[in-house]
C-alpha positions in Angstrom: 12.4 184.2 89.4 10.5 181.1 90.6 9.5 182.5 94.0 7.3 179.5 94.8 10.3 177.4 95.4 12.1 179.8 97.7 12.1 178.6 101.2 13.6 179.3 104.6 12.6 178.8 108.2 14.2 180.3 111.3 14.9 176.9 112.8 17.0 173.8 112.0 18.2 172.7 109.5 17.8 176.2 107.9 19.1 178.2 110.9 21.1 176.8 113.8 23.9 177.6 116.1 27.3 176.0 115.5 28.6 177.4 118.8 27.8 180.4 121.0 29.3 182.8 118.5 28.6 181.2 115.1 25.5 180.4 113.2 24.7 178.6 109.9 22.0 179.9 107.6 20.5 178.0 104.7 18.1 178.8 101.9 16.4 176.7 99.3 15.5 177.8 95.7 14.5 176.3 92.4 17.3 174.4 90.8 19.3 176.7 88.4 17.2 179.8 89.2 19.3 182.0 91.4 22.6 183.5 90.4 23.2 185.3 93.6 22.0 185.0 97.2 23.0 187.5 99.9 22.2 187.4 103.6 21.6 190.7 105.3 21.6 190.6 109.1 21.7 192.9 112.1 21.2 193.3 115.8 17.5 193.0 116.5 17.7 195.4 119.3 20.0 198.0 117.8 19.1 201.5 118.8 19.5 202.8 115.2 16.4 202.9 113.0 16.5 201.4 110.4 18.7 198.7 111.9 22.3 198.7 110.5 22.7 195.5 108.4 25.8 193.5 107.5 25.9 191.4 104.4 27.3 188.0 103.7 27.3 186.2 100.4 25.8 182.7 100.5 27.4 179.9 98.6 25.5 177.2 96.7 26.5 174.0 98.7 24.1 171.4 97.3 21.7 170.6 94.5 19.1 167.8 94.2 16.7 167.0 91.4 14.5 170.1 92.0 16.3 172.6 94.3 19.5 174.4 95.0 20.6 175.0 98.6 22.6 178.1 99.6 24.4 178.4 102.9 26.7 180.6 104.9 28.4 180.2 108.2 29.2 183.4 110.1 30.3 184.8 113.4 27.9 187.2 115.0 28.7 189.8 117.6 25.2 189.7 119.0 22.9 186.9 119.9 19.5 188.4 118.9 19.4 188.7 115.1 17.0 189.9 112.5 17.8 189.0 108.9 16.5 188.8 105.4 17.8 187.6 101.9 18.5 189.4 98.7 17.9 187.2 95.7 19.0 187.7 92.1 18.3 185.4 89.1 20.3 187.4 86.5 17.4 189.5 85.5 15.2 190.3 88.5 16.0 190.7 92.2 13.9 190.7 95.3 14.2 190.8 99.1 12.8 187.8 100.9 11.8 188.1 104.6 9.3 186.5 106.8 7.9 184.5 103.9 7.3 187.7 101.9 8.9 189.3 98.9 9.5 193.0 98.2 11.4 195.0 95.6 12.9 197.3 98.2 14.4 196.8 101.6 11.7 197.0 104.3 12.4 199.5 107.1 10.4 197.6 109.8 12.8 195.1 111.4 9.9 193.2 113.0 8.9 191.8 109.6 12.3 190.2 109.1 13.2 186.6 109.9 14.2 186.5 113.6 16.7 184.5 115.7 15.3 185.5 119.1 18.4 184.4 121.0 21.3 182.1 120.3 20.6 179.9 123.2 23.5 177.6 124.3 21.0 175.0 125.5 19.7 174.6 121.9 23.1 174.3 120.2 23.7 170.8 118.9 26.8 169.4 120.6 28.3 166.6 118.4 29.7 163.6 120.4 33.4 164.4 120.2 34.6 160.9 119.2 31.8 160.0 116.8 33.0 161.7 113.6 36.1 159.5 113.7 34.2 156.3 114.4 34.0 153.2 112.2 31.3 151.0 113.6 31.2 147.2 113.4 27.8 145.7 114.0 27.8 142.3 115.6 24.9 139.9 115.7 26.2 138.0 118.8 24.5 134.7 118.1 26.3 134.5 114.7 29.7 136.0 115.3 32.1 133.8 117.2 32.7 131.2 119.9 36.5 131.5 119.9 39.5 133.1 118.2 38.4 133.4 114.5 36.0 130.6 114.8 32.4 129.8 115.5 31.3 126.3 116.4 27.6 126.2 115.5 25.8 124.7 118.5 22.0 125.5 118.8 21.0 125.4 122.4 18.2 126.2 124.9 19.0 127.5 128.3 16.5 128.0 131.2 16.7 131.7 132.3 15.8 133.5 135.5 12.4 134.7 134.2 11.2 131.1 133.9 11.5 131.1 130.1 13.9 129.3 127.8 16.6 131.4 126.0 17.2 130.2 122.5 20.5 130.2 120.5 20.5 129.3 116.8 24.3 129.4 116.1 25.7 129.7 119.6 27.9 132.8 119.3 28.7 134.4 122.6 30.6 137.2 124.5 33.8 135.2 125.0 33.8 134.8 121.2 33.6 138.6 120.8 36.4 139.1 123.4 38.6 136.6 121.6 38.3 138.6 118.3 38.7 142.1 119.6 42.4 142.2 118.4 41.2 141.2 114.9 38.6 144.1 114.9 41.2 146.6 116.1 43.6 145.5 113.4 40.8 146.0 110.8 40.6 149.6 112.0 37.3 149.3 113.9 36.9 151.7 116.8 33.3 151.2 117.8 31.2 148.0 118.3 27.4 148.0 118.1 25.9 144.8 119.5 22.3 143.8 118.7 20.4 142.9 121.9 22.3 140.9 124.5 19.7 141.1 127.4 17.8 138.0 128.6 15.1 137.1 126.0 13.5 133.9 124.6 14.4 134.3 120.9 17.8 133.9 119.3 17.7 137.5 118.1 16.8 138.9 121.6 14.5 141.6 120.4 11.9 140.3 122.8 13.5 141.4 126.1 12.5 139.5 129.2 14.9 141.1 131.6 16.6 144.4 130.8 19.1 144.1 133.7 20.7 140.8 132.9 22.8 139.3 130.1 21.2 136.4 128.3 22.7 133.2 129.5 23.3 132.1 125.9 25.8 134.9 125.6 27.4 134.9 129.1 27.0 137.0 132.2 27.5 140.4 133.6 31.2 139.9 134.5 32.0 138.6 131.0 30.3 141.5 129.5 32.2 144.0 131.7 35.4 142.2 130.7 34.5 142.6 127.0 33.9 146.4 127.4 37.1 146.8 129.4 39.2 145.0 126.9 37.5 146.8 124.0 38.3 150.2 125.7 41.9 149.1 126.1 42.1 148.7 122.3 40.5 152.1 121.7 37.1 150.5 120.8 33.8 152.1 122.0 30.8 149.8 122.8 27.2 150.6 121.9 24.2 148.4 123.0 20.9 147.9 121.4 18.0 149.2 123.5 14.5 147.8 122.8 12.2 150.2 124.6 9.3 150.3 122.3 8.2 146.8 123.3 9.3 143.9 125.5 8.9 140.1 125.4 6.2 137.9 126.9 8.3 136.9 129.9 8.9 140.5 131.0 7.8 140.6 134.6 5.2 143.4 134.1 3.5 141.5 131.2 3.5 138.3 133.1 1.8 140.1 136.0 -0.9 141.4 133.6 -1.4 137.9 132.2 -1.8 136.5 135.7 -3.9 139.3 137.4 -5.7 141.0 134.6 -7.3 144.3 135.5 -6.0 144.0 139.1 -2.4 144.1 137.9 -0.4 147.1 139.1 1.2 147.1 135.6 -1.9 147.4 133.5 -0.9 150.9 132.4 2.5 149.7 131.3 1.1 148.5 128.0 -1.0 149.8 125.1 -4.6 148.9 124.3 -5.0 146.0 126.8 -8.3 144.1 126.7 -9.2 141.9 129.6 -8.6 139.1 130.1 -5.4 139.5 128.2 -5.0 136.7 125.6 -1.5 135.6 124.7 -2.5 134.1 121.4 -3.1 135.1 117.8 -4.6 137.5 117.2 -3.5 139.3 120.4 -5.9 141.6 122.2 -3.2 144.1 123.0 -1.0 146.4 121.0 2.3 144.8 119.7 5.2 145.6 117.5 4.3 144.6 114.0 1.3 142.6 115.2 3.7 140.1 116.8 2.2 138.8 120.1 5.7 138.0 121.4 6.4 141.8 121.5 3.8 143.7 123.5 4.1 147.4 123.1 5.3 149.4 126.2 3.4 152.5 127.2 6.4 154.9 127.4 4.0 157.7 128.2 3.4 156.2 131.6 5.6 157.8 134.3 6.4 154.4 135.9 7.4 152.8 132.6 9.5 155.9 131.8 11.2 155.8 135.2 12.0 152.1 134.7 13.5 152.4 131.2 15.5 155.4 132.2 17.1 153.3 134.9 17.9 150.7 132.3 19.5 153.4 130.1 21.8 154.7 132.8 22.4 151.3 134.6 24.5 149.9 131.8 26.6 153.0 131.6 27.2 153.0 135.3 27.7 149.3 135.7 29.6 148.4 132.5 30.8 151.7 131.1 29.1 151.4 127.7 29.4 154.3 125.3 25.9 154.6 124.0 22.7 153.1 122.7 21.3 152.1 119.4 17.5 152.5 119.9 15.2 150.1 118.3 12.0 151.2 116.5 12.7 154.7 117.7 10.0 156.5 115.8 7.2 154.4 117.4 8.2 155.9 120.9 7.0 159.3 122.0 9.3 162.3 121.7 9.0 163.2 125.3 10.4 159.9 126.4 13.4 160.3 124.2 14.1 163.8 125.4 14.0 162.4 129.0 16.2 159.5 128.0 18.8 161.8 126.4 18.9 164.0 129.6 19.3 160.9 131.8 22.0 159.3 129.7 24.0 162.4 129.1 23.9 163.3 132.8 25.8 160.1 133.5 28.1 160.1 130.4 28.0 163.3 128.3 29.9 161.7 125.5 27.6 158.7 125.1 26.0 158.5 121.7 22.3 157.8 120.9 21.5 156.4 117.5 17.9 156.0 116.6 16.5 153.3 114.2 14.4 155.5 111.8 14.1 154.4 108.2 12.7 157.6 106.8 13.2 161.3 107.3 14.5 161.6 110.9 14.6 165.4 111.1 12.1 165.7 114.1 14.4 163.5 116.2 17.6 165.3 115.2 17.2 168.7 116.6 19.7 168.3 119.3 17.4 167.3 122.1 16.8 163.6 121.3 19.3 161.6 119.1 22.8 162.2 118.0 22.4 160.1 114.9 20.1 157.7 113.1 20.6 154.6 111.0 20.9 156.0 107.5 18.9 153.5 105.5 18.3 156.0 102.7 22.1 156.1 102.2 22.0 152.3 101.7 19.1 152.6 99.2 20.9 155.1 97.1 24.1 153.1 97.1 22.2 149.9 96.1 20.4 151.7 93.3 23.6 153.3 91.9 26.4 150.8 92.6 24.7 147.4 92.8 21.6 147.5 90.6 22.4 150.5 88.4 18.8 151.7 88.5 20.0 155.3 88.6 22.8 157.2 87.0 25.4 159.6 88.4 23.1 162.6 88.1 20.3 161.0 90.2 22.8 159.6 92.7 24.4 163.0 93.3 21.0 164.6 93.6 19.8 162.0 96.1 22.9 162.3 98.3 22.6 166.1 98.4 19.0 165.9 99.2 19.8 163.5 102.1 22.5 165.8 103.4 20.3 168.8 103.3 17.7 167.2 105.5 19.8 167.9 108.6 22.1 170.3 110.2 25.7 169.8 108.9 27.1 168.5 112.2 24.4 165.8 112.3 25.0 164.8 108.7 28.6 164.1 109.7 27.3 161.7 112.4 24.7 159.8 110.5 25.2 156.1 110.7 25.9 155.2 107.0 25.2 151.5 106.4 25.2 149.3 103.3 23.4 146.5 105.1 22.4 145.3 108.6 20.6 142.5 110.5 17.3 143.7 108.9 18.1 143.8 105.2 19.9 141.6 102.6 23.6 141.7 102.3 24.9 144.4 100.0 27.1 142.1 98.1 24.0 140.0 97.3 22.5 143.1 95.7 25.7 143.2 93.6 25.1 139.6 92.5 28.5 138.8 94.0 30.4 141.3 91.9 33.2 142.4 94.3 34.2 145.3 92.1 30.8 147.0 92.5 30.8 146.0 96.2 34.2 147.6 96.7 33.2 150.8 95.0 30.2 151.1 97.3 32.4 150.5 100.3 34.8 153.1 99.1 32.0 155.6 98.9 30.8 154.6 102.3 34.2 155.2 103.9 34.7 158.6 102.2 31.3 160.2 102.4 30.0 162.4 105.3 28.7 160.2 108.1 29.8 157.3 110.3 30.4 154.1 108.3 28.9 151.0 109.8 30.1 147.5 108.8 27.9 144.5 109.5 29.8 141.5 110.7 31.1 139.5 107.7 30.8 142.3 105.2 34.6 142.3 105.2 34.7 138.7 104.0 31.8 138.9 101.5 29.0 137.1 103.4 26.0 136.9 101.2 22.3 136.5 102.0 18.9 137.7 100.8 16.6 136.3 103.5 17.0 136.5 107.3 18.5 133.1 107.8 21.2 133.8 105.2 22.2 137.4 106.1 22.4 136.3 109.8 24.4 133.2 109.0 27.5 132.2 111.0 30.6 134.3 110.4 32.9 132.8 107.8 36.2 133.0 109.6 37.8 130.9 107.0 37.5 133.8 104.5 39.3 136.3 106.8 42.6 137.5 105.3 41.5 137.5 101.7 41.5 140.3 99.2 38.2 141.8 100.5 39.4 141.9 104.1 42.6 143.6 103.0 40.5 146.1 101.0 38.4 146.9 104.0 41.5 147.4 106.1 42.9 149.8 103.5 39.8 152.0 103.1 39.1 152.1 106.8 42.7 153.1 107.3 42.3 156.0 104.8 39.2 157.2 106.6 40.9 157.2 110.0 44.1 158.8 108.6 42.6 161.7 106.6 40.8 164.2 108.8 39.0 165.7 105.7 37.1 162.4 105.3 35.6 162.8 108.8 35.1 166.5 109.2 35.5 168.1 105.8 32.9 169.8 103.7 31.5 167.8 100.7 31.5 169.2 97.2 30.7 167.5 93.9 33.5 168.1 91.4 32.5 165.7 88.6 29.1 164.4 87.3 29.4 162.6 84.0 26.1 160.9 83.2 27.3 159.5 79.9 30.6 158.0 81.2 29.1 157.1 84.6 31.9 158.9 86.4 31.4 160.7 89.8 33.8 162.8 91.7 33.7 164.7 94.9 36.0 166.6 97.2 36.3 166.6 101.0 38.0 169.6 102.5 38.7 171.1 105.9 41.3 173.6 107.1 44.0 171.0 107.1 43.7 169.0 103.9 41.8 168.4 100.6 40.9 164.9 99.4 39.5 164.0 96.0 37.5 160.9 95.5 36.8 159.6 92.0 34.4 156.7 91.1 34.1 155.0 87.8 30.8 153.1 87.9 31.0 152.0 84.3 32.2 148.8 82.7 34.7 150.8 80.5 38.0 152.3 81.6 37.9 156.1 81.8 40.4 158.9 81.7 39.7 161.8 84.1 41.4 165.2 84.0 41.2 167.5 87.1 42.4 171.0 87.6 44.9 171.1 90.4 46.9 174.2 91.3 49.7 174.7 93.7 50.9 171.0 93.6 53.5 169.1 91.6 51.6 165.8 91.9 48.7 164.1 93.5 49.1 160.7 95.3 46.4 158.1 94.8 46.4 156.7 98.3 44.0 153.9 97.4 46.1 152.4 94.6 49.6 153.6 95.6 50.2 155.7 92.5 51.6 159.1 91.9 50.0 161.4 89.3 52.1 164.4 88.1 50.4 167.8 87.7 51.2 169.4 84.3 50.1 172.9 83.5 47.7 172.9 86.4 46.0 169.6 85.3 46.3 166.0 86.5 45.3 163.0 84.4 44.0 159.8 86.1 43.3 156.5 84.4 40.5 154.6 86.1 39.9 150.9 85.2 36.3 149.7 84.9 34.3 149.8 88.1 37.1 151.3 90.2 38.0 154.3 92.3 40.8 156.6 93.4 41.5 158.7 96.5 43.8 161.6 95.8 45.5 163.9 98.2 
């Protein structure tokens, strides 16, 4: 037994409460090493000595390139638990407890792993509507000026801060309002808008006034109308909050520029040197060394108070449904904990999505974010579907490793994107090959997590550099084959509950044929998803008991079950969704 690889910690994602009566327990081991893993658990304060132990067999739920992951979900009659594991590799066995190994069951319960108390305050509460969400990300400047149209009209408008707001393409809020029916018809039920607050740039990530709508986009009443009409169509609205930094025309920074060390706002910013120089290189801390984005000191109580007011104001005033939080990992944890408490106190079902490009586990413990932008998901899809840098085996391992980073309820709420306003369009990675693009979209819509569509993905907008992937929406391409495909796969996701809440289990990994299959299953239904990533048509046989046939809901085909087996023909670079 390779004991060096065995790992468990009595905290998320290896131990966590599902509710006040159920817990999930996870253990990691060397890939292919363990044949059996059993959890023994008991009441930590039981009067009997030794403590009476119950047993629960753990199931292998995931494997990556190096490790297997075992997991069990169980109801517990007591909230204070001591527990340990019995491990068997086919030859040897051992007990594993408190990061120790022993050949016999230890009598002293105090050396076991311990859950001190199943505290309701620390149980992650998923946002009720989020698992069923399909997000559509809009870059307002580039989206629309009217019903299925954008009239490109660069402009400069003087704003109330004394600066000039820029527009590159001229998209606005009335344009979004005009196209809400189109989005609803596509199957979208959540909008995420990149920043819409007053700023100088066209992208608006240099906020000048957090309490006003940029005049290039509209005004408060227009925005409130947009939210109201979106809600009438069953569409939630998420705004982009830039709280790591502000813009140069933000009132506090202007005061610092004017008054220097005498400014009442000198503590609102990081690493100021006096006199403050608004030039290159800046003598103050910025986002990415960009002088137009001075970094806010979120550790200062006054800054924290101000930004918490921003976070709650837009919920109270316009009834928004959550925040996407820019550069979230450069802001201190205490601020985000306070931000969550403030927002959830006003709207408990509001969602908080952090922009974190790497491992986000420290922010996903239930007391900060509900979700993060899952850029690792995009990387794996690009490497597998678009550029074919990895095979089926590596893709499956990478996805399982990603899923095992977090508690399972959080995995189901991760924002799975293929592209965004910060990266090249996915279809460009595919060299324009719509077959490969569609296969990646199919996986995005059927894998655990919340799929996010960047405006224009559904019409095949391309772009490698910033000017291209933020180009004006091509409304003339709406209604084509790609749009219809998006409507179909989004419809499947929203129709089949197993695709939003079901467990994920790999059923087929064929490295030679480049075929991948997985199953999503909950208590109501079972769905099989098959992906042929090769340039050759493939025949797949699946065991299927208890059914006379399986329907391919993606391709509108019926496949008979014969002697407990079903045969599916998959053309090159294609997929199937069977139920």
